[in-house]
C-alpha positions as CSV (number, residue, x, y, z in Angstrom):
1,M,0.0,0.0,0.0
2,S,1.4,3.4,-0.9
3,N,1.9,6.2,1.5
4,S,-1.0,8.2,0.1
5,E,-3.4,5.2,0.4
6,K,-2.2,4.7,4.0
7,G,-2.9,8.4,4.7
8,E,-6.4,8.2,3.3
9,Q,-7.2,5.1,5.3
10,L,-5.9,6.8,8.5
11,E,-7.9,9.9,7.8
12,L,-11.1,7.9,7.3
13,K,-10.4,5.8,10.5
14,Q,-9.8,8.9,12.6
15,E,-13.0,10.5,11.4
16,N,-15.0,7.4,12.0
17,D,-13.5,6.9,15.5
18,A,-14.7,10.4,16.4
19,F,-18.3,9.3,16.0
20,M,-17.9,5.8,17.4
21,V,-19.5,4.8,20.7
22,T,-16.8,4.1,23.3
23,E,-16.6,1.2,25.7
24,H,-17.7,3.5,28.5
25,D,-20.8,4.4,26.6
26,Q,-21.6,0.7,25.9
27,E,-21.3,-0.1,29.6
28,K,-24.2,2.2,30.3
29,M,-26.5,0.3,27.9
30,E,-28.7,-2.5,29.3
31,S,-28.4,-4.7,26.3
32,K,-26.8,-4.5,22.9
33,P,-26.6,-7.0,20.0
34,G,-23.1,-8.1,19.1
35,P,-21.7,-8.3,15.6
36,S,-22.6,-11.1,13.3
37,G,-20.3,-14.0,12.8
38,N,-18.7,-14.1,9.3
39,P,-21.4,-13.5,6.7
40,G,-20.7,-11.8,3.4
41,L,-20.0,-8.0,3.3
42,E,-23.3,-7.2,1.7
43,E,-25.3,-8.9,4.5
44,N,-23.0,-7.4,7.2
45,A,-23.4,-3.9,5.8
46,Q,-27.0,-3.9,6.9
47,I,-27.6,-1.5,9.7
48,K,-28.6,-3.1,13.0
49,N,-30.7,-0.9,15.2
50,S,-31.2,-1.1,19.0
51,E,-32.3,1.9,21.0
52,S,-30.9,4.3,18.4
53,L,-27.5,2.5,18.3
54,H,-26.0,1.3,15.0
55,W,-23.6,-1.6,14.7
56,C,-21.3,-2.4,11.9
57,G,-22.0,-6.1,11.0
58,T,-18.4,-6.5,9.7
59,C,-16.2,-5.2,12.5
60,G,-18.6,-4.7,15.4
61,K,-18.0,-0.9,15.8
62,V,-21.0,1.0,17.3
63,F,-22.2,4.4,16.2
64,M,-24.8,6.8,17.6
65,R,-26.1,7.9,14.1
66,R,-27.0,6.0,11.0
67,R,-25.1,8.5,8.9
68,N,-21.9,7.9,10.7
69,L,-22.2,4.2,10.2
70,T,-22.9,4.7,6.5
71,I,-19.7,6.7,6.3
72,H,-17.9,4.1,8.3
73,M,-19.0,1.3,5.8
74,R,-16.8,3.0,3.2
75,I,-13.8,1.4,4.9
76,H,-15.1,-2.0,4.0
77,T,-16.8,-1.1,0.7
78,R,-14.0,1.3,-0.4
79,E,-16.8,3.5,-1.7
80,R,-15.5,7.1,-1.6
81,P,-16.7,10.3,-3.4
82,S,-14.0,11.5,-5.8
83,C,-13.0,14.8,-7.5
84,E,-13.7,14.8,-11.2
85,I,-10.7,17.0,-11.9
86,C,-7.8,15.4,-10.0
87,K,-9.5,12.1,-9.0
88,K,-8.7,12.5,-5.3
89,T,-11.1,10.6,-3.1
90,F,-12.7,11.7,0.2
91,C,-14.5,10.2,3.2
92,H,-17.3,12.7,3.2
93,T,-19.1,14.7,0.5
94,N,-18.5,18.0,2.4
95,S,-14.8,17.2,2.3
96,L,-15.1,16.9,-1.5
97,L,-17.0,20.2,-1.5
98,C,-14.2,22.0,0.4
99,H,-11.6,20.4,-1.9
100,M,-13.3,21.7,-5.1
101,R,-12.6,25.2,-3.8
102,T,-8.9,24.5,-4.4
103,H,-9.8,24.2,-8.1
104,T,-12.3,27.0,-8.3
105,G,-10.4,29.4,-6.1
106,E,-13.4,30.1,-4.0
107,R,-12.7,31.3,-0.5
108,P,-16.0,32.0,1.2
109,F,-14.8,32.6,4.7
110,I,-13.3,36.1,5.0
111,C,-11.4,37.7,7.9
112,E,-13.1,40.9,8.9
113,V,-9.8,42.4,10.1
114,C,-7.4,41.7,7.2
115,E,-9.9,40.5,4.6
116,K,-7.9,37.3,4.0
117,G,-10.0,34.5,2.6
118,F,-10.2,30.8,3.5
119,I,-11.6,27.6,2.1
120,K,-12.9,26.3,5.5
121,S,-14.5,28.0,8.4
122,I,-12.1,26.2,10.8
123,H,-9.2,27.8,9.0
124,L,-10.7,31.3,9.5
125,K,-11.3,30.4,13.2
126,V,-7.6,29.5,13.7
127,H,-6.5,32.6,11.7
128,M,-8.4,34.9,13.9
129,R,-6.1,33.9,16.8
130,T,-3.3,35.8,15.0
131,H,-5.3,39.0,15.6
132,T,-6.7,38.2,19.0
133,G,-3.5,36.7,20.4
134,E,-5.3,33.7,21.7
135,R,-3.1,30.6,22.1
136,P,-5.4,28.1,23.7
137,F,-3.0,25.1,23.8
138,T,-0.4,25.2,26.6
139,C,2.4,22.7,27.2
140,E,2.4,21.6,30.8
141,V,6.1,20.8,30.7
142,C,7.6,24.2,29.5
143,E,4.4,26.3,29.5
144,K,4.9,27.2,25.8
145,T,1.5,28.1,24.1
146,F,0.2,27.4,20.6
147,I,-2.5,28.5,18.3
148,K,-3.2,25.1,16.8
149,S,-3.6,21.8,18.5
150,S,-1.5,20.2,15.7
151,H,1.4,22.5,16.6
152,F,1.0,21.6,20.3
153,K,1.0,17.8,19.4
154,V,4.2,18.1,17.4
155,H,5.8,20.2,20.2
156,M,5.1,17.5,22.8
157,R,7.4,15.2,20.8
158,T,10.3,17.3,21.8
159,H,9.7,16.4,25.4
160,T,8.7,12.7,24.9
161,G,11.4,12.0,22.3
162,E,8.8,10.5,20.0
163,R,9.8,10.4,16.3
164,P,7.0,8.6,14.5
165,F,8.2,9.2,11.0
166,T,11.1,6.9,10.1
167,C,13.3,6.7,7.0
168,E,13.2,3.2,5.5
169,V,16.7,3.7,4.0
170,C,18.8,4.8,7.0
171,E,16.2,4.4,9.8
172,K,16.6,8.0,11.0
173,G,13.5,9.3,12.8
174,F,11.7,12.6,12.5
175,I,9.1,14.5,14.5
176,K,7.2,15.8,11.4
177,S,6.2,14.0,8.2
178,W,7.4,16.8,6.0
179,Q,10.9,16.5,7.6
180,L,11.0,12.9,6.5
181,Q,9.8,13.9,3.0
182,V,12.6,16.4,2.7
183,H,15.1,14.0,4.2
184,M,14.3,11.3,1.6
185,R,15.6,13.7,-1.1
186,T,19.1,13.2,0.3
187,H,18.7,9.5,-0.7
188,T,16.9,10.1,-4.0
189,G,18.9,13.2,-5.1
190,E,15.6,14.9,-5.9
191,R,15.8,18.8,-5.9
192,P,12.4,19.9,-7.2
193,F,12.8,23.6,-6.6
194,S,14.9,25.3,-9.3
195,C,16.0,28.9,-9.8
196,E,14.8,30.3,-13.2
197,L,17.8,32.7,-13.4
198,C,20.8,30.5,-12.7
199,E,19.1,27.0,-12.7
200,K,20.5,26.1,-9.3
201,S,18.1,23.6,-7.6
202,F,17.1,23.0,-4.0
203,T,15.4,20.4,-1.9
204,Q,13.1,22.9,-0.1
205,S,11.0,25.8,-1.4
206,C,12.2,28.0,1.5
207,Q,15.8,27.5,0.3
208,L,14.9,28.7,-3.2
209,Q,13.1,31.7,-1.7
210,V,16.2,32.7,0.3
211,H,18.4,32.0,-2.8
212,M,16.3,34.4,-5.0
213,R,17.4,37.2,-2.7
214,T,21.0,36.8,-4.1
215,H,19.5,37.9,-7.5
216,T,17.1,40.5,-6.3
217,G,19.4,42.0,-3.6
218,E,16.5,41.9,-1.1
219,R,17.6,41.8,2.5
220,P,14.4,42.1,4.5
221,F,15.8,41.6,8.0
222,I,17.3,44.8,9.3
223,C,19.2,45.5,12.6
224,E,17.5,48.3,14.5
225,I,20.8,49.4,16.1
226,C,23.2,49.6,13.1
227,E,20.7,49.2,10.3
228,K,22.7,46.3,8.8
229,S,20.4,44.0,6.7
230,F,20.3,40.3,6.2
231,T,18.7,37.8,3.9
232,K,17.7,35.4,6.7
233,S,16.1,36.1,10.1
234,I,18.5,33.7,11.8
235,H,21.4,35.8,10.5
236,L,19.9,38.9,12.1
237,K,19.3,37.0,15.4
238,V,23.0,35.9,15.5
239,H,24.1,39.4,14.5
240,M,22.2,41.0,17.4
241,R,24.4,39.1,19.8
242,A,27.3,41.3,18.6
243,H,25.4,44.2,20.1
244,T,24.0,42.5,23.2
245,G,27.2,40.5,24.0
246,E,25.1,37.4,24.4
247,R,27.1,34.2,24.0
248,P,24.6,31.4,24.8
249,F,26.7,28.4,23.8
250,S,29.3,27.5,26.5
251,C,32.0,24.8,26.6
252,E,31.5,22.6,29.6
253,I,35.2,21.8,29.7
254,C,36.9,25.2,29.6
255,G,34.0,27.6,29.9
256,K,34.6,29.4,26.7
257,S,31.3,30.7,25.2
258,Y,30.1,31.4,21.6
259,T,27.4,33.2,19.8
260,Q,26.6,30.2,17.6
261,S,26.2,26.5,18.3
262,S,28.2,25.6,15.2
263,H,31.2,27.6,16.6
264,L,30.9,25.6,19.9
265,A,30.8,22.3,17.9
266,V,34.0,23.3,16.1
267,H,35.6,24.4,19.4
268,M,34.8,21.0,21.1
269,K,37.0,19.3,18.5
270,T,40.0,21.1,20.1
271,H,39.3,19.1,23.2
272,T,38.5,15.8,21.5
273,G,41.2,16.1,18.9
274,E,38.6,15.0,16.3
275,K,39.5,15.8,12.7
276,P,36.8,14.1,10.6
277,F,37.5,15.9,7.3
278,S,40.4,14.4,5.3
279,C,42.1,15.6,2.1
280,D,41.9,12.9,-0.6
281,I,45.2,14.1,-2.2
282,C,47.6,14.5,0.8
283,Q,45.6,12.9,3.6
284,T,45.8,16.0,5.8
285,T,42.9,16.1,8.3
286,F,40.8,19.0,9.5
287,S,38.4,19.6,12.3
288,H,35.8,21.4,10.1
289,A,34.6,21.3,6.5
290,H,35.5,24.8,5.5
291,S,39.1,24.3,6.5
292,L,39.3,21.3,4.1
293,T,37.6,23.4,1.4
294,H,40.2,26.2,1.9
295,H,43.0,23.6,1.9
296,M,41.9,22.0,-1.4
297,S,42.6,25.3,-3.1
298,T,46.3,24.7,-2.4
299,H,46.0,21.7,-4.7
300,T,43.6,23.0,-7.4
301,G,44.5,26.7,-7.3
302,E,40.8,27.5,-7.7
303,K,39.6,30.9,-6.3
304,P,36.0,31.3,-7.5
305,H,35.1,34.5,-5.6
306,S,36.5,37.6,-7.3
307,C,36.5,41.3,-6.3
308,D,34.8,43.5,-8.9
309,T,36.9,46.5,-7.9
310,C,40.5,45.2,-7.9
311,G,40.1,41.7,-9.4
312,K,41.6,39.9,-6.4
313,S,40.1,36.4,-6.0
314,Y,39.4,34.2,-2.9
315,V,38.6,30.6,-2.1
316,Q,35.6,31.5,0.2
317,R,32.9,34.0,-0.3
318,S,33.3,35.1,3.4
319,D,36.9,36.1,2.6
320,L,35.7,38.2,-0.3
321,T,33.1,39.9,1.9
322,V,35.8,40.9,4.4
323,H,38.1,42.0,1.6
324,M,35.4,44.3,0.2
325,R,35.6,46.3,3.4
326,I,39.0,47.6,2.2
327,H,37.3,49.3,-0.6
328,T,34.2,50.4,1.2
329,G,36.0,51.3,4.4
330,E,33.3,49.5,6.5
331,R,34.5,48.5,10.0
332,P,31.4,47.2,11.7
333,Y,33.0,45.8,14.9
334,I,33.6,48.6,17.4
335,C,35.5,48.4,20.7
336,K,33.2,49.7,23.5
337,T,36.2,50.7,25.6
338,C,38.3,52.9,23.2
339,G,36.0,53.2,20.2
340,K,38.4,51.6,17.8
341,S,36.7,49.8,14.9
342,F,37.6,46.7,13.0
343,S,36.7,45.0,9.8
344,R,36.6,41.5,11.3
345,C,35.0,40.2,14.5
346,N,38.1,38.2,15.5
347,Y,40.2,41.4,15.2
348,L,38.0,43.0,17.8
349,T,38.3,39.9,20.0
350,D,42.1,40.0,19.8
351,H,42.0,43.8,20.4
352,M,39.9,43.5,23.6
353,R,42.8,41.5,25.2
354,I,44.9,44.7,25.1
355,H,42.4,46.1,27.6
356,T,41.9,43.0,29.6
357,G,45.6,42.1,29.6
358,E,44.7,38.5,28.8
359,K,47.5,36.4,27.1
360,R,46.0,33.0,26.9
361,Y,48.5,31.4,24.4
362,S,51.8,30.4,26.0
363,C,55.0,29.0,24.4
364,G,55.9,25.6,25.8
365,T,59.6,26.2,25.1
366,C,60.3,29.6,26.6
367,G,57.0,30.4,28.4
368,K,56.4,33.7,26.5
369,S,52.6,34.4,26.2
370,F,50.6,35.9,23.4
371,T,47.1,37.4,22.9
372,K,46.6,35.6,19.6
373,S,47.0,31.9,18.7
374,C,48.5,32.9,15.3
375,S,51.2,35.0,17.1
376,L,52.2,31.9,19.2
377,T,52.3,29.8,16.0
378,L,54.7,32.3,14.4
379,H,56.8,32.6,17.6
380,V,57.2,28.8,17.8
381,R,58.9,28.9,14.4
382,T,61.7,31.0,15.9
383,H,62.5,27.9,18.0
384,T,62.0,25.3,15.3
385,G,63.4,27.3,12.4
386,E,60.4,26.2,10.3
387,K,59.7,28.2,7.1
388,P,56.8,26.4,5.5
389,F,56.1,29.0,2.7
390,S,58.5,28.7,-0.3
391,C,58.8,30.9,-3.4
392,S,58.2,28.9,-6.5
393,V,60.5,31.2,-8.5
394,C,63.6,31.5,-6.4
395,G,63.1,28.9,-3.8
396,K,63.4,31.3,-0.9
397,S,61.3,30.3,2.1
398,F,59.4,32.3,4.7
399,T,57.7,31.9,8.1
400,T,54.4,33.4,7.0
401,S,52.3,33.3,3.9
402,S,51.8,37.1,3.9
403,T,55.6,37.6,3.8
404,L,55.8,35.2,0.8
405,T,53.0,37.1,-0.9
406,L,54.9,40.3,-0.6
407,H,58.1,38.6,-1.8
408,V,56.4,37.2,-4.9
409,R,55.6,40.7,-6.0
410,T,59.3,41.4,-6.3
411,H,59.2,38.9,-9.2
412,T,55.9,39.8,-10.7
413,G,56.2,43.6,-10.2
414,E,52.6,43.6,-9.0
415,K,51.6,46.7,-7.0
416,P,47.9,46.3,-6.2
417,F,47.5,49.2,-3.8
418,A,47.2,52.5,-5.8
419,C,46.7,56.0,-4.5
420,E,43.4,57.5,-5.9
421,I,44.9,61.0,-5.9
422,C,48.3,60.7,-7.6
423,K,48.0,57.1,-8.9
424,K,51.2,56.0,-7.3
425,A,51.1,52.2,-6.6
426,F,52.5,50.1,-3.8
427,T,53.1,46.4,-3.0
428,Q,51.7,46.7,0.5
429,A,48.5,48.3,1.9
430,K,50.6,49.7,4.8
431,S,52.8,51.6,2.3
432,L,49.7,53.1,0.7
433,T,48.4,54.2,4.2
434,E,51.7,55.9,4.9
435,H,51.7,57.5,1.5
436,M,48.2,58.9,1.9
437,R,49.5,61.0,4.8
438,T,51.6,63.1,2.4
439,H,48.2,64.2,0.9
440,T,46.2,64.5,4.1
441,G,49.0,66.0,6.2
442,E,48.2,63.5,9.0
443,R,51.1,63.0,11.5
444,P,49.9,60.5,14.0
445,F,53.2,59.7,15.7
446,T,54.2,62.2,18.5
447,C,57.5,62.5,20.4
448,K,56.6,62.5,24.2
449,I,59.8,64.6,25.0
450,C,59.5,67.5,22.5
451,Q,56.0,67.0,21.1
452,K,57.3,66.9,17.5
453,T,55.0,64.9,15.2
454,F,55.7,62.5,12.4
455,S,53.8,60.7,9.6
456,Q,55.6,57.4,10.0
457,A,56.6,55.3,13.0
458,N,60.1,54.7,11.9
459,S,60.7,58.5,11.5
460,L,59.7,58.9,15.2
461,T,62.1,56.0,16.1
462,Y,64.9,57.7,14.3
463,H,64.1,61.1,15.9
464,M,64.2,59.6,19.4
465,R,67.9,59.0,18.9
466,T,68.5,62.7,18.9
467,H,67.3,62.8,22.5
468,T,69.2,59.7,23.5
469,E,72.4,61.1,21.8
470,V,72.1,64.4,23.7
471,S,71.6,62.5,27.0
472,N,74.7,60.3,26.2
473,S,76.7,63.4,25.4
474,V,75.7,65.1,28.7
475,A,76.6,61.9,30.6
476,Q,79.9,61.6,28.8
477,G,80.7,65.3,29.6
478,A,80.0,64.6,33.3
479,K,82.3,61.7,33.3
480,I,85.1,63.7,31.8
481,Q,84.7,66.5,34.4
482,N,85.0,63.9,37.2
483,R,88.2,62.4,35.9
484,P,91.6,63.2,37.7
485,Q,93.6,66.0,36.0
486,V,96.6,64.8,34.0
487,C,99.5,67.2,33.1
488,L,99.7,67.9,29.4
489,G,102.8,66.8,27.6
490,F,103.3,63.7,29.7
491,K,102.1,60.3,28.8
492,P,100.4,58.3,31.5
493,L,102.5,55.5,32.9
494,R,101.7,52.0,31.5
495,K,101.5,49.0,33.7
496,N,104.2,46.4,33.0
497,H,102.0,43.4,32.4
498,S,105.0,41.2,32.1
499,N,105.8,41.7,35.8
500,I,102.4,40.7,37.0
C-alpha cells in the first residue's frame, strides 16, 4: 500500500472513530446485540438498530447515528466520493466540496480584520487567533503556548522524544512528516525547486526563496541598532548578539562561550582532537569542513570568488566579503572601551585582550605568552626554524604566507595598492596608508619629549635617537669632568703586564 493510500485510510479511520460509541458508553447500555459471525460483506453492511444505536456487521463498531455508520462502511466497501478534476477521493461529500474550492479558487470565509479568505471555516477560526493573540493550547512541561492543537501535538514530541516518521533507508526518525519527506531527497537526489535565473536547484522551497534574494538583492531583516540588513532572520538573530554581547553556547570543559552552536561544535574538537575531514590528495585532516575546502585550493589553485573592484580572488565568499571592506571602508566591529573599529570580529576579540591584559597562548619552550594563537604559531617557528612557505620562482622560504605574498611581488612587479589622488602604486597596503599622509598631512606619531609629530613610526624612532644622543653626550661630559687631572705633555704610565 502506498503512503497516500495509508494516509487516506488513516484519515477515514480517525473521522469514524470520532463518531464511534466508546466502551464507557456501551457499559451504560442495558443490552446490545453483538456483531454477526462471518457472513458476506453485503449482509453485514445492513444497519442493526437497537435503542438508536447502530452496529457495523463486519467489525462490530458501534455508532450513535445512522449517517456515521454509513460513512464508516466505506472502509469496508472502499466507496469514496472523488474529485472529477484530480480524481482525489474523500470520506465525506462535504470534504469533497471543500476540496473543489482549491480548483475554483473560491474562499467564502473572509477575515473581517485583514480580509484574507479561507476555504474552510475552521481555517478562519484559527487565523483569527493571530489577531486576538489567543493561544489556547499550553504545554504543561515548559508552558509554551500554541495557536493550533496540531502544533501543540508536534511540540510535545520534543519532550517525549517520539519520532514517529522513520526513514526506510537509514532508519533516521523525524518529528514531522514533511521533515521525512525532505530527508528522503538526500537519498533520491531529488531537488524539485529550481531557480529560473541560474538553474540552481534546492530540496526545499524556502531554500529557493532565500536564494532568490541573491539575485534581487532583497535583505528584509534589518538590525534596528546599526541598520545592517540580512537575507535570513537567523542571521539577524545571530548578529544581534554582537550588540548585546550574548554568547549562549558555552563549553562545559573550559567555559569558553560562543554566539553560535556551530562555533561551539568546532571548538569542542580542540578538546576531543577529532578531525573528521580528510584531504583525498595529501591525507591532511581537519576539524571542520570549510578548513578542508580552503586547503583544497592549495592543490587546485581554484579561487572562484573575485572582487569586482580590484580583481583579487578568494577561495571562500566570506573572505571576499571581508576584503570588500578595504574598498568600502566598512569597519562594523567597534570596541566599547576605546571606540576603535575593525573589519573582522576576530580582530575585535584580539584587540579586547589589550584592555583585559589576557594572554592565553603560551609558548611551551620559553614560556612567552601571546594574545593571539597565530602569534604563538609564528613565535614557535623561531624555535623550530620552520619556514613552510616557499617561493616557486627562487626557492626562498618564509615563516608566514603574507611575507611570501609580498616577496612574490618582487618577481611579478605587482603593485595592487594604488593612490586615488596621484595614482602611485605600492606592493603593501601599509605603504599606501603611509603615502596617503603626504596628501592628508596627518602626523599620528608624536614624540613624548619634545611633542614633535611624524607621519611614520620609523621617523619617530629615528628622531628619538636625537634625544638619547644628547643624553649620552651630557653623561659623557659629566664623566670627563669627574676624571683626575693629567699634566699635558706627559704620557700616563703604562703598567708592565710582564711583571704581573
